[in-house]
All heavy atoms as an XYZ file, in Angstrom:
942
protein
N       7.707      5.728    -10.541
C       6.590      4.882    -10.185
C       5.411      5.242    -11.071
O       5.183      6.417    -11.321
C       6.146      5.109     -8.739
C       7.065      4.691     -7.686
S       6.274      5.010     -6.067
C       7.320      4.017     -5.077
N       4.678      4.220    -11.473
C       3.460      4.440    -12.246
C       2.348      3.642    -11.581
O       2.527      2.468    -11.262
C       3.622      3.986    -13.707
C       4.754      4.773    -14.381
C       2.312      4.154    -14.468
C       5.080      4.296    -15.774
N       1.207      4.297    -11.358
C       0.063      3.632    -10.745
C      -1.219      4.160    -11.366
O      -1.269      5.284    -11.859
C       0.043      3.871     -9.241
N      -2.243      3.327    -11.327
C      -3.567      3.740    -11.795
C      -4.613      3.204    -10.829
O      -4.537      2.058    -10.393
C      -3.827      3.209    -13.205
N      -5.564      4.075    -10.478
C      -6.664      3.675     -9.608
C      -6.183      3.066     -8.304
O      -5.285      3.588     -7.643
N      -6.769      1.918     -7.952
C      -6.416      1.264     -6.689
C      -5.032      0.631     -6.724
O      -4.522      0.189     -5.685
C      -7.463      0.207     -6.326
O      -7.497     -0.801     -7.324
N      -4.391      0.636     -7.881
C      -3.018      0.162     -7.974
C      -2.034      1.042     -7.219
O      -0.849      0.725     -7.131
N      -2.524      2.127     -6.645
C      -1.687      3.018     -5.842
C      -1.337      2.375     -4.494
O      -0.353      2.770     -3.858
C      -2.378      4.397     -5.622
C      -1.387      5.430     -5.057
C      -3.575      4.275     -4.698
C      -0.319      5.845     -6.001
N      -2.100      1.384     -4.062
C      -1.918      0.810     -2.718
C      -0.484      0.360     -2.433
O       0.096      0.774     -1.414
C      -2.905     -0.324     -2.478
N       0.147     -0.466     -3.273
C       1.527     -0.848     -2.950
C       2.502      0.330     -3.046
O       3.492      0.391     -2.309
C       1.869     -1.935     -3.971
C       0.858     -1.814     -5.053
C      -0.357     -1.183     -4.434
N       2.216      1.274     -3.929
C       3.069      2.454     -4.044
C       2.967      3.311     -2.780
O       3.962      3.864     -2.315
C       2.692      3.306     -5.255
C       2.666      2.584     -6.561
S       4.205      1.740     -6.920
C       3.793      0.964     -8.448
N       1.758      3.402     -2.223
C       1.566      4.152     -0.973
C       2.379      3.537      0.154
O       2.955      4.252      0.972
C       0.088      4.176     -0.570
C      -0.746      5.302     -1.139
C      -2.214      5.095     -0.809
C      -0.276      6.652     -0.634
N       2.429      2.207      0.213
C       3.219      1.555      1.255
C       4.689      1.949      1.127
O       5.352      2.249      2.122
C       3.063      0.041      1.177
C       1.694     -0.434      1.597
C       1.551     -1.941      1.487
O       2.268     -2.605      0.738
N       0.622     -2.493      2.248
N       5.191      1.953     -0.088
C       6.576      2.333     -0.319
C       6.800      3.800      0.053
O       7.762      4.141      0.745
C       6.977      2.079     -1.787
C       6.974      0.580     -2.077
C       8.334      2.702     -2.097
C       7.046      0.239     -3.553
N       5.905      4.675     -0.395
C       6.047      6.106     -0.105
C       5.917      6.397      1.382
O       6.624      7.257      1.919
C       5.036      6.916     -0.910
C       5.263      6.902     -2.424
C       4.112      7.575     -3.146
C       6.594      7.547     -2.791
N       5.047      5.681      2.080
C       4.917      5.858      3.535
C       6.208      5.444      4.230
O       6.653      6.102      5.173
C       3.739      5.049      4.065
C       2.405      5.662      3.718
C       1.251      4.769      4.095
N      -0.018      5.390      3.732
C      -1.104      4.712      3.406
N      -1.113      3.388      3.408
N      -2.203      5.354      3.082
N       6.807      4.361      3.770
C       8.075      3.919      4.352
C       9.162      4.973      4.115
O       9.894      5.335      5.045
C       8.498      2.572      3.764
C       9.848      2.142      4.230
N      10.069      1.644      5.495
C      11.049      2.171      3.615
C      11.359      1.387      5.631
N      11.974      1.690      4.506
N       9.269      5.453      2.892
C      10.260      6.481      2.569
C      10.052      7.714      3.444
O      10.996      8.268      4.007
C      10.202      6.855      1.076
C      10.710      5.683      0.222
C      11.004      8.123      0.790
C      10.474      5.869     -1.272
N       8.805      8.145      3.588
C       8.482      9.323      4.398
C       8.855      9.088      5.859
O       9.459      9.948      6.505
C       6.990      9.650      4.264
C       6.587     10.902      4.963
N       6.026     10.888      6.212
C       6.690     12.199      4.592
C       5.784     12.132      6.582
N       6.172     12.943      5.626
N       8.510      7.918      6.373
C       8.807      7.586      7.770
C      10.321      7.578      8.003
O      10.810      8.146      8.975
C       8.190      6.226      8.102
C       8.157      5.869      9.545
C       7.296      4.648      9.848
N       7.428      3.565      8.886
C       6.476      3.181      8.019
N       5.320      3.804      8.001
N       6.670      2.188      7.187
N      11.070      6.958      7.116
C      12.523      6.888      7.260
C      13.149      8.275      7.166
O      14.045      8.608      7.937
C      13.118      5.938      6.191
C      14.624      6.076      6.106
C      12.727      4.496      6.481
N      12.667      9.078      6.242
C      13.246     10.407      6.033
C      12.921     11.383      7.158
O      13.636     12.365      7.335
C      12.755     10.982      4.702
N      11.878     11.126      7.938
C      11.437     12.096      8.945
C      11.549     11.613     10.378
O      10.951     12.190     11.265
C       9.999     12.527      8.656
C       9.915     13.373      7.435
N       9.765     12.845      6.186
C      10.008     14.709      7.278
C       9.749     13.817      5.303
N       9.901     14.963      5.934
N      12.309     10.562     10.622
C      12.471     10.085     11.986
C      13.937      9.916     12.314
O      14.774      9.723     11.443
C      11.747      8.745     12.193
C      10.282      8.903     12.270
N       9.490      8.991     11.149
C       9.445      9.007     13.321
C       8.231      9.130     11.517
N       8.182      9.150     12.822
N      14.253      9.944     13.597
C      15.619      9.769     14.075
C      15.916      8.281     14.189
O      15.503      7.633     15.126
C      15.770     10.450     15.437
C      17.165     10.264     16.011
O      18.070      9.809     15.288
O      17.336     10.574     17.192
N      16.666      7.752     13.242
C      16.948      6.323     13.250
C      18.039      5.943     14.223
O      18.146      4.794     14.606
C      17.284      5.850     11.833
C      16.049      5.810     11.004
N      15.169      4.791     11.080
C      15.526      6.711     10.147
C      14.154      5.041     10.280
N      14.354      6.203      9.709
N      18.841      6.881     14.638
C      19.830      6.578     15.656
C      19.153      6.153     16.947
O      19.557      5.198     17.597
N      18.079      6.846     17.322
C      17.345      6.506     18.536
C      16.649      5.164     18.383
O      16.633      4.350     19.307
C      16.325      7.597     18.862
N      16.075      4.905     17.201
C      15.412      3.623     16.971
C      16.407      2.483     17.015
O      16.145      1.433     17.574
C      14.669      3.639     15.634
C      13.474      4.558     15.635
C      12.792      4.607     14.280
O      12.803      3.588     13.573
O      12.251      5.670     13.957
N      17.583      2.679     16.425
C      18.622      1.648     16.427
C      19.078      1.378     17.852
O      19.291      0.246     18.242
C      19.803      2.081     15.551
C      20.899      1.053     15.460
C      20.499     -0.232     14.776
O      19.563     -0.228     13.964
O      21.136     -1.264     15.063
N      19.227      2.432     18.657
C      19.643      2.263     20.043
C      18.627      1.438     20.823
O      19.001      0.603     21.638
C      19.849      3.629     20.697
N      17.352      1.654     20.572
C      16.313      0.881     21.254
C      16.415     -0.598     20.901
O      16.231     -1.461     21.731
C      14.924      1.400     20.877
C      14.587      2.721     21.493
C      13.213      3.165     21.029
C      12.918      4.571     21.493
N      11.640      5.050     20.961
N      16.713     -0.896     19.623
C      16.817     -2.295     19.194
C      18.044     -2.974     19.788
O      18.049     -4.176     19.980
C      16.871     -2.380     17.668
C      15.549     -2.146     17.003
C      15.618     -2.563     15.552
N      16.399     -1.632     14.752
C      15.878     -0.614     14.084
N      14.599     -0.390     14.114
N      16.654      0.182     13.369
N      19.100     -2.214     20.096
C      20.343     -2.784     20.597
C      20.302     -3.102     22.073
O      21.109     -3.883     22.546
C      21.501     -1.825     20.371
C      21.994     -1.814     18.976
C      23.285     -1.078     18.938
N      23.076      0.292     19.393
C      23.833      1.302     19.072
N      24.868      1.117     18.322
N      23.580      2.513     19.501
N      19.447     -2.493     22.843
C      19.444     -2.695     24.286
C      19.368     -4.175     24.597
O      18.755     -4.914     23.875
C      18.282     -1.942     24.916
C      18.544     -0.456     24.824
C      17.907      0.272     25.927
C      18.297      1.715     25.753
N      18.445      2.438     26.885
N      19.999     -4.669     25.642
C      20.567     -3.928     26.756
C      21.984     -3.433     26.532
O      22.565     -2.843     27.424
C      20.525     -4.915     27.906
C      20.679     -6.240     27.257
C      20.016     -6.098     25.905
N      22.615     -3.699     25.411
C      23.958     -3.197     25.121
C      23.923     -1.678     25.143
O      23.193     -1.056     24.401
C      24.404     -3.687     23.741
C      25.768     -3.163     23.341
O      26.481     -2.644     24.217
O      26.109     -3.273     22.153
N      24.744     -1.064     25.999
C      24.717      0.390     26.110
C      25.688      1.066     25.158
O      25.839      2.274     25.182
C      24.992      0.823     27.551
C      26.384      0.418     28.026
O      27.156     -0.172     27.244
O      26.689      0.706     29.183
N      26.398      0.279     24.327
C      27.289      0.856     23.348
C      28.677      1.150     23.874
O      29.524      1.633     23.158
N      28.952      0.848     25.166
C      30.275      1.087     25.729
C      31.160     -0.125     25.532
O      30.708     -1.265     25.611
C      30.183      1.403     27.229
C      29.537      2.740     27.470
O      29.733      3.670     26.701
N      28.749      2.833     28.530
N      32.440      0.101     25.346
C      33.397     -0.962     25.099
C      33.716     -1.724     26.377
O      33.911     -2.922     26.357
C      34.659     -0.346     24.505
C      35.630     -1.390     23.989
O      35.430     -2.592     24.213
O      36.599     -0.969     23.361
N      33.771     -1.070     27.509
C      34.100     -1.654     28.810
C      35.434     -2.378     28.778
O      35.660     -3.306     29.556
C      33.010     -2.616     29.298
C      31.674     -1.969     29.465
N      31.452     -0.976     30.382
C      30.506     -2.159     28.809
C      30.194     -0.592     30.294
N      29.606     -1.287     29.348
N      36.342     -2.017     27.831
C      37.665     -2.606     27.802
C      37.723     -4.030     27.317
O      38.711     -4.716     27.537
N      36.680     -4.557     26.691
C      36.662     -5.949     26.263
C      37.281     -6.162     24.893
O      37.389     -7.299     24.447
C      35.233     -6.493     26.247
C      34.608     -6.513     27.609
N      35.081     -7.307     28.621
C      33.573     -5.817     28.115
C      34.349     -7.110     29.709
N      33.435     -6.202     29.429
N      37.658     -5.107     24.198
C      38.323     -5.273     22.924
C      37.398     -5.645     21.778
O      37.852     -6.125     20.766
N      36.106     -5.466     21.935
C      35.168     -5.676     20.830
C      34.012     -4.714     20.982
O      33.904     -4.041     21.988
C      34.686     -7.130     20.783
C      33.872     -7.529     21.984
N      34.456     -7.890     23.163
C      32.539     -7.587     22.172
C      33.501     -8.176     24.043
N      32.339     -7.995     23.468
N      33.176     -4.660     20.014
C      32.013     -3.772     20.089
C      32.325     -2.399     19.564
O      32.738     -2.268     18.439
N      32.217     -1.394     20.412
C      32.286     -0.005     19.969
C      33.527      0.673     20.506
O      34.201      0.176     21.386
C      31.052      0.757     20.472
C      29.779      0.056     20.163
N      29.212      0.090     18.931
C      28.988     -0.720     20.931
C      28.113     -0.634     18.954
N      27.966     -1.130     20.143
N      33.793      1.852     19.996
C      34.787      2.722     20.584
C      36.202      2.508     20.108
O      37.129      2.960     20.743
N      36.456      1.807     19.008
C      37.816      1.575     18.546
C      38.354      2.686     17.679
O      39.562      2.804     17.550
C      37.896      0.258     17.749
C      37.638     -0.929     18.596
N      38.592     -1.443     19.441
C      36.537     -1.691     18.749
C      38.090     -2.491     20.075
N      36.848     -2.648     19.666
N      37.492      3.454     17.046
C      37.943      4.521     16.183
C      38.463      4.031     14.843
O      39.134      4.739     14.134
N      38.201      2.774     14.487
C      38.667      2.216     13.220
C      37.681      2.419     12.081
O      37.986      2.068     10.961
C      38.913      0.707     13.352
C      39.960      0.361     14.361
N      41.282      0.697     14.210
C      39.867     -0.281     15.546
C      41.972      0.253     15.257
N      41.132     -0.327     16.081
N      36.481      2.907     12.371
C      35.480      3.088     11.334
C      34.622      1.858     11.116
O      33.752      1.828     10.289
N      34.882      0.801     11.867
C      34.021     -0.376     11.828
C      33.877     -0.898     13.244
O      34.568     -0.467     14.164
C      34.520     -1.428     10.864
C      35.971     -1.804     11.009
N      36.784     -1.324     11.982
C      36.747     -2.624     10.278
C      37.994     -1.817     11.866
N      37.995     -2.611     10.829
N      33.008     -1.873     13.451
C      32.630     -2.183     14.820
C      33.129     -3.519     15.336
O      32.867     -3.865     16.467
C      31.101     -2.137     14.940
O      30.545     -3.141     14.123
N      33.848     -4.303     14.577
C      34.362     -5.593     15.040
C      33.283     -6.444     15.676
O      33.386     -6.886     16.808
C      35.513     -5.408     16.045
C      36.724     -4.804     15.451
N      37.520     -5.468     14.552
C      37.270     -3.571     15.601
C      38.514     -4.692     14.191
N      38.385     -3.522     14.811
N      32.209     -6.660     14.982
C      31.171     -7.560     15.459
C      29.990     -6.884     16.110
O      28.961     -7.499     16.266
N      30.142     -5.660     16.539
C      29.016     -4.953     17.138
C      28.132     -4.375     16.049
O      28.473     -4.418     14.867
N      26.958     -3.859     16.430
C      26.075     -3.263     15.423
C      26.740     -2.071     14.747
O      27.373     -1.255     15.405
C      24.849     -2.818     16.219
C      25.006     -3.363     17.589
C      26.414     -3.817     17.761
N      26.625     -1.994     13.450
C      27.200     -0.878     12.695
C      26.405      0.387     12.961
O      25.206      0.340     13.160
C      27.195     -1.192     11.204
N      27.103      1.519     12.945
C      26.391      2.784     13.083
C      25.559      2.999     11.833
O      26.030      2.791     10.724
C      27.362      3.943     13.243
C      27.937      4.055     14.621
C      28.721      5.342     14.743
C      29.204      5.513     16.154
N      29.927      6.767     16.321
N      24.343      3.419     12.039
C      23.452      3.639     10.909
C      23.616      5.058     10.406
O      23.568      6.007     11.183
C      22.011      3.397     11.345
C      21.056      3.337     10.193
C      19.713      2.791     10.633
O      19.525      2.464     11.782
N      18.801      2.695      9.716
N      23.871      5.190      9.119
C      24.011      6.505      8.515
C      22.648      7.151      8.390
O      21.636      6.476      8.301
C      24.636      6.389      7.131
C      26.056      5.900      7.157
C      26.600      5.805      5.756
C      28.016      5.277      5.772
N      28.552      5.124      4.419
N      22.661      8.482      8.356
C      21.410      9.202      8.144
C      20.866      8.841      6.768
O      21.589      8.812      5.790
C      21.646     10.708      8.231
C      20.372     11.485      8.057
C      20.605     12.953      8.213
C      19.285     13.653      7.950
N      19.320     15.041      8.198
N      19.585      8.520      6.727
C      18.959      8.105      5.474
C      18.512      9.309      4.668
O      17.898     10.218      5.206
C      17.741      7.216      5.758
C      18.114      5.905      6.340
N      18.567      4.867      5.584
C      18.123      5.471      7.613
C      18.828      3.834      6.354
N      18.573      4.182      7.593
N      18.842      9.307      3.408
C      18.365     10.340      2.506
C      17.334      9.701      1.599
O      17.579      8.649      1.006
C      19.518     10.896      1.692
C      19.097     12.076      0.850
C      20.293     12.731      0.187
O      21.142     13.250      0.911
O      20.343     12.691     -1.050
N      16.184     10.318      1.504
C      15.104      9.772      0.685
C      15.511      9.760     -0.786
O      16.166     10.688     -1.260
C      13.833     10.602      0.866
N      15.135      8.713     -1.501
C      15.431      8.684     -2.941
C      14.564      9.693     -3.683
O      13.537     10.135     -3.178
C      15.059      7.257     -3.339
C      14.028      6.842     -2.342
C      14.407      7.536     -1.066
N      14.985     10.058     -4.868
C      14.153     10.911     -5.710
C      13.114     10.012     -6.378
O      13.457      8.970     -6.935
C      14.990     11.622     -6.754
C      15.856     12.700     -6.154
C      16.565     13.522     -7.211
O      16.053     13.633     -8.337
O      17.629     14.051     -6.881
N      11.855     10.428     -6.303
C      10.763      9.622     -6.841
C       9.837     10.507     -7.662
O       9.471     11.598     -7.230
C       9.946      8.947     -5.705
C       8.768      8.179     -6.260
C      10.835      8.039     -4.868
N       9.466     10.023     -8.821
C       8.424     10.642     -9.639
C       7.288      9.636     -9.715
O       7.490      8.516    -10.171
C       8.931     10.971    -11.041
C       7.862     11.416    -12.048
C       7.181     12.703    -11.589
C       8.466     11.590    -13.421
N       6.118     10.022     -9.229
C       4.938      9.164     -9.273
C       3.973      9.709    -10.312
O       3.538     10.855    -10.210
C       4.245      9.116     -7.904
C       2.864      8.456     -7.870
C       2.944      6.973     -8.234
C       2.215      8.635     -6.506
N       3.655      8.897    -11.294
C       2.608      9.216    -12.258
C       1.399      8.401    -11.840
O       1.438      7.171    -11.843
C       3.031      8.854    -13.682
C       1.953      9.020    -14.756
C       1.445     10.458    -14.810
C       2.491      8.590    -16.109
N       0.324      9.098    -11.447
C      -0.854      8.438    -10.881
C      -2.073      8.780    -11.727
O      -2.537      9.915    -11.733
C      -1.023      8.885     -9.427
C      -2.161      8.240     -8.672
C      -2.679      7.000     -9.024
C      -2.705      8.882     -7.580
C      -3.719      6.428     -8.314
C      -3.738      8.322     -6.854
C      -4.247      7.087     -7.222
O      -5.278      6.524     -6.514
N      -2.594      7.796    -12.450
C      -3.722      7.994    -13.364
C      -5.040      7.541    -12.732
O      -5.091      6.513    -12.062
C      -3.485      7.213    -14.656
N      -6.075      8.327    -12.964
C      -7.425      8.026    -12.499
C      -8.413      8.537    -13.524
O      -8.083      9.354    -14.382
C      -7.697      8.722    -11.155
C      -7.006      8.046    -10.011
O      -7.508      7.090     -9.457
N      -5.818      8.533     -9.667
N      -9.654      8.083    -13.398
C     -10.684      8.601    -14.301
C     -11.066     10.023    -13.926
O     -11.111     10.901    -14.773
C     -11.914      7.707    -14.265
C     -11.719      6.436    -15.009
C     -13.021      5.714    -15.196
N     -12.755      4.496    -15.940
C     -13.576      3.501    -16.020
N     -14.746      3.547    -15.421
N     -13.249      2.440    -16.708
N     -11.383     10.227    -12.639
C     -11.846     11.548    -12.182
C     -11.094     11.965    -10.928
O     -10.478     11.138    -10.247
C     -13.351     11.527    -11.852
O     -13.565     10.644    -10.748
C     -14.189     11.092    -13.040
N     -11.185     13.232    -10.610
C     -10.565     13.747     -9.382
C     -11.140     13.050     -8.162
O     -10.420     12.737     -7.209
C     -10.806     15.257     -9.316
C     -10.370     15.923     -8.028
C      -8.901     16.308     -8.110
N      -8.373     16.749     -6.844
C      -8.387     18.005     -6.418
N      -8.908     18.949     -7.147
N      -7.859     18.312     -5.256
N     -12.416     12.773     -8.199
C     -13.078     12.111     -7.076
C     -12.617     10.681     -6.854
O     -12.825     10.119     -5.783
N     -11.994     10.079     -7.829
C     -11.546      8.694     -7.666
C     -10.090      8.575     -7.223
O      -9.572      7.469     -7.070
C     -11.748      7.917     -8.974
O     -10.913      8.419    -10.003
N      -9.437      9.692     -6.979
C      -8.047      9.661     -6.519
C      -8.005      9.189     -5.074
O      -8.660      9.758     -4.209
C      -7.389     11.049     -6.644
C      -7.328     11.484     -8.104
C      -5.998     11.037     -6.019
C      -6.823     12.900     -8.299
N      -7.235      8.162     -4.825
C      -7.075      7.614     -3.479
C      -5.893      8.311     -2.807
O      -4.828      8.443     -3.402
C      -6.826      6.091     -3.541
C      -8.039      5.386     -4.155
C      -6.499      5.523     -2.161
C      -7.799      3.921     -4.491
N      -6.082      8.758     -1.571
C      -5.026      9.333     -0.732
C      -4.388     10.582     -1.353
O      -3.195     10.824     -1.184
C      -3.961      8.288     -0.406
N      -5.175     11.397     -2.026
C      -4.619     12.597     -2.658
C      -3.956     13.528     -1.638
O      -2.843     14.008     -1.855
C      -5.699     13.362     -3.413
C      -5.166     14.619     -4.066
C      -6.230     15.427     -4.796
O      -7.429     15.059     -4.749
O      -5.855     16.440     -5.403
N      -4.634     13.777     -0.521
C      -4.069     14.675      0.496
C      -2.739     14.146      1.025
O      -1.791     14.899      1.212
C      -5.034     14.849      1.669
C      -6.110     15.839      1.423
C      -6.850     16.104      2.706
N      -8.020     16.895      2.440
C      -9.003     17.073      3.297
N      -8.953     16.497      4.480
N     -10.035     17.815      2.979
N      -2.701     12.840      1.276
C      -1.484     12.241      1.802
C      -0.340     12.355      0.787
O       0.790     12.695      1.144
C      -1.735     10.767      2.139
C      -0.574     10.077      2.797
C      -0.898      8.659      3.229
O      -1.886      8.062      2.741
O      -0.128      8.141      4.050
N      -0.635     12.096     -0.474
C       0.390     12.200     -1.512
C       0.902     13.637     -1.631
O       2.104     13.872     -1.741
C      -0.158     11.715     -2.850
C      -0.409     10.209     -2.941
C      -1.204      9.877     -4.189
C       0.909      9.445     -2.912
N      -0.016     14.605     -1.593
C       0.390     16.008     -1.675
C       1.212     16.409     -0.450
O       2.176     17.164     -0.550
C      -0.819     16.913     -1.842
C      -1.458     16.777     -3.222
C      -2.556     17.823     -3.415
N      -3.268     17.631     -4.651
C      -2.855     18.064     -5.846
N      -1.705     18.704     -5.951
N      -3.584     17.854     -6.927
N       0.839     15.888      0.710
C       1.579     16.165      1.949
C       3.005     15.610      1.849
O       3.972     16.304      2.169
C       0.837     15.545      3.136
C       1.596     15.581      4.415
N       1.759     16.739      5.151
C       2.253     14.607      5.088
C       2.477     16.464      6.224
N       2.797     15.180      6.205
N       3.121     14.353      1.410
C       4.452     13.753      1.258
C       5.298     14.569      0.294
O       6.476     14.817      0.544
C       4.350     12.317      0.755
C       3.814     11.322      1.753
C       3.428     10.062      1.337
C       3.696     11.625      3.101
C       2.952      9.124      2.236
C       3.203     10.702      4.012
C       2.837      9.441      3.576
N       4.713     14.968     -0.829
C       5.442     15.749     -1.826
C       5.893     17.095     -1.240
O       7.027     17.523     -1.446
C       4.595     15.962     -3.073
N       5.004     17.747     -0.492
C       5.325     19.049      0.096
C       6.469     18.954      1.106
O       7.287     19.869      1.206
C       4.084     19.644      0.764
N       6.542     17.859      1.839
C       7.584     17.688      2.852
C       8.871     17.082      2.313
O       9.852     16.970      3.034
C       7.066     16.810      3.994
C       6.070     17.504      4.872
C       5.839     16.762      6.168
O       6.227     15.574      6.269
O       5.275     17.366      7.077
N       8.884     16.683      1.059
C      10.007     15.920      0.514
C      11.190     16.764      0.057
O      12.192     16.208     -0.389
C       9.532     15.071     -0.662
O       9.310     15.887     -1.805
N      11.082     18.071      0.132
C      12.150     18.968     -0.325
C      12.510     18.694     -1.784
O      13.669     18.663     -2.163
C      13.375     18.827      0.566
C      13.117     19.201      2.003
C      14.329     18.997      2.861
C      13.965     19.297      4.317
N      15.024     18.948      5.225
N      11.483     18.447     -2.587
C      11.679     18.244     -4.019
C      12.070     16.837     -4.423
O      12.260     16.555     -5.599
N      12.172     15.922     -3.472
C      12.594     14.557     -3.794
C      11.437     13.680     -4.254
O      11.651     12.622     -4.831
C      13.320     13.935     -2.610
C      14.563     14.765     -2.233
C      15.470     14.078     -1.283
N      16.161     12.956     -1.871
C      17.240     13.035     -2.647
N      17.726     14.217     -2.960
N      17.824     11.961     -3.114
N      10.194     14.104     -3.984
C       9.016     13.383     -4.471
C       8.186     14.340     -5.306
O       7.813     15.413     -4.848
C       8.164     12.854     -3.319
C       6.786     12.294     -3.710
C       6.916     11.080     -4.627
C       5.977     11.938     -2.477
N       7.924     13.935     -6.532
C       7.020     14.685     -7.400
C       5.874     13.768     -7.771
O       6.092     12.610     -8.130
C       7.735     15.179     -8.650
C       8.794     16.225     -8.318
C       9.428     16.823     -9.537
N       9.981     15.770    -10.384
C      10.105     15.861    -11.709
N       9.740     16.953    -12.344
N      10.621     14.869    -12.409
N       4.661     14.278     -7.654
C       3.463     13.503     -7.976
C       2.766     14.187     -9.135
O       2.469     15.378     -9.078
C       2.507     13.394     -6.768
C       1.277     12.582     -7.130
C       3.226     12.777     -5.570
N       2.491     13.412    -10.186
C       1.763     13.920    -11.343
C       0.456     13.148    -11.412
O       0.452     11.923    -11.539
C       2.567     13.723    -12.649
C       1.746     14.194    -13.845
C       3.894     14.449    -12.569
N      -0.652     13.877    -11.293
C      -1.975     13.270    -11.394
C      -2.445     13.390    -12.846
O      -2.377     14.464    -13.430
C      -2.976     13.981    -10.481
C      -2.633     13.872     -9.019
C      -1.899     14.863     -8.389
C      -3.044     12.786     -8.282
C      -1.579     14.771     -7.049
C      -2.736     12.683     -6.932
C      -2.002     13.669     -6.315
N      -2.941     12.294    -13.386
C      -3.468     12.286    -14.749
C      -4.914     11.816    -14.703
O      -5.201     10.754    -14.156
C      -2.630     11.341    -15.614
O      -3.180     11.242    -16.902
N      -5.827     12.631    -15.252
C      -7.251     12.303    -15.241
C      -7.745     12.101    -16.661
O      -7.429     12.885    -17.552
C      -8.050     13.419    -14.579
C      -7.638     13.799    -13.148
C      -8.472     14.970    -12.657
C      -7.747     12.611    -12.218
N      -8.548     11.039    -16.855
C      -9.098     10.797    -18.184
C     -10.456     11.478    -18.372
O     -10.904     11.658    -19.494
C      -9.232      9.291    -18.450
O     -10.085      8.679    -17.498
N     -11.114     11.853    -17.255
C     -12.399     12.554    -17.315
C     -12.397     13.646    -16.249
O     -11.781     13.493    -15.212
C     -13.565     11.601    -17.009
C     -13.689     10.422    -17.926
C     -14.749      9.419    -17.454
O     -15.562      9.765    -16.574
O     -14.736      8.301    -17.956
N     -13.095     14.726    -16.505
C     -13.261     15.755    -15.493
C     -14.585     15.533    -14.787
O     -15.564     15.128    -15.398
C     -13.233     17.141    -16.119
C     -11.904     17.560    -16.733
C     -12.016     18.956    -17.319
C     -10.796     17.520    -15.699
N     -14.611     15.782    -13.500
C     -15.872     15.692    -12.758
C     -16.124     17.029    -12.075
O     -15.422     17.997    -12.319
C     -15.843     14.525    -11.762
C     -14.773     14.668    -10.684
O     -14.141     15.734    -10.589
O     -14.581     13.705     -9.931
N     -17.104     17.070    -11.206
C     -17.449     18.322    -10.538
C     -16.795     18.457     -9.166
O     -17.206     19.284     -8.370
C     -18.973     18.426    -10.385
C     -19.645     18.629    -11.735
O     -19.009     19.222    -12.632
O     -20.792     18.173    -11.903
N     -15.770     17.650     -8.888
C     -15.084     17.742     -7.599
C     -14.398     19.092     -7.480
O     -13.821     19.585     -8.443
C     -14.016     16.646     -7.479
O     -14.601     15.380     -7.531
N     -14.456     19.687     -6.268
C     -13.754     20.965     -6.088
C     -12.253     20.749     -6.246
O     -11.722     19.724     -5.882
C     -14.110     21.360     -4.654
C     -14.567     20.115     -3.998
C     -15.107     19.214     -5.070
N     -11.618     21.723     -6.805
C     -10.176     21.601     -7.045
C      -9.454     22.729     -6.335
O      -9.347     23.835     -6.850
C      -9.900     21.638     -8.553
S      -8.182     21.288     -8.942
N      -8.953     22.424     -5.138
C      -8.283     23.432     -4.333
C      -7.017     23.958     -4.989
O      -6.569     25.058     -4.718
C      -7.954     22.851     -2.956
N      -6.432     23.178     -5.873
C      -5.183     23.571     -6.490
C      -5.363     24.108     -7.902
O      -4.404     24.351     -8.603
C      -4.220     22.374     -6.514
C      -3.863     21.925     -5.127
C      -4.604     20.945     -4.490
C      -2.810     22.518     -4.443
C      -4.291     20.546     -3.199
C      -2.491     22.129     -3.163
C      -3.230     21.136     -2.549
O      -2.919     20.758     -1.274
N      -6.599     24.281     -8.360
C      -6.900     24.778     -9.700
C      -6.162     23.973    -10.769
O      -5.676     24.507    -11.743
C      -6.523     26.260     -9.845
C      -7.394     27.136     -8.975
O      -8.565     26.837     -8.781
N      -6.828     28.186     -8.441
N      -6.079     22.663    -10.566
C      -5.275     21.853    -11.461
C      -6.122     21.067    -12.457
O      -5.613     20.625    -13.482
C      -4.421     20.876    -10.651
S      -5.414     19.762     -9.629
N      -7.359     20.866    -12.165
C      -8.156     19.946    -12.980
C      -8.711     20.574    -14.244
O      -8.877     19.905    -15.245
C      -9.309     19.400    -12.160
S      -8.775     18.485    -10.716
N      -9.032     21.840    -14.196
C      -9.709     22.460    -15.316
C      -8.839     23.495    -16.039
O      -9.323     24.242    -16.856
C     -10.993     23.114    -14.849
C     -11.944     22.129    -14.182
C     -13.266     22.784    -13.909
N     -14.093     22.124    -12.949
C     -14.560     20.899    -13.001
N     -14.244     20.130    -13.981
N     -15.351     20.413    -12.065
N      -7.584     23.552    -15.685
C      -6.704     24.509    -16.339
C      -6.968     25.951    -15.957
O      -6.618     26.865    -16.670
N      -7.597     26.147    -14.805
C      -7.897     27.500    -14.329
C      -6.614     28.129    -13.835
O      -5.862     27.507    -13.077
C      -8.935     27.449    -13.187
C      -9.210     28.838    -12.644
C     -10.215     26.794    -13.657
N      -6.290     29.338    -14.261
C      -5.055     29.978    -13.778
C      -5.053     30.089    -12.263
O      -6.063     30.388    -11.651
C      -5.083     31.356    -14.421
C      -6.071     31.268    -15.540
C      -7.035     30.182    -15.178
N      -3.881     29.810    -11.647
C      -3.728     29.845    -10.189
C      -3.635     31.213     -9.741
O      -3.598     31.852     -8.884
């Protein structure tokens, strides 16, 4: 992904979706959407419980979602103009290496840099 300035907005929507999917139990969400069907076969010969690996018309079992690997290059003029920096860093930290965010600045400003990344100061 490549974004600059406020062009991060659609990328944030995608990254929020990926984060939400990767960190929630979709089996429970799928079960809520299926109600009132309780998932039992009740001997009707359709739905669930056949052991064939498919559902014969019933809702398919949802596999656990694995987040895609994403590299985001996000360009801004200054550190102060970065939108959602904390959120992006949080997503990256929780992604188990599947999301990498690279911030690119064309100008340095006087914004504090908690990560010592803006001025090349040794960490």
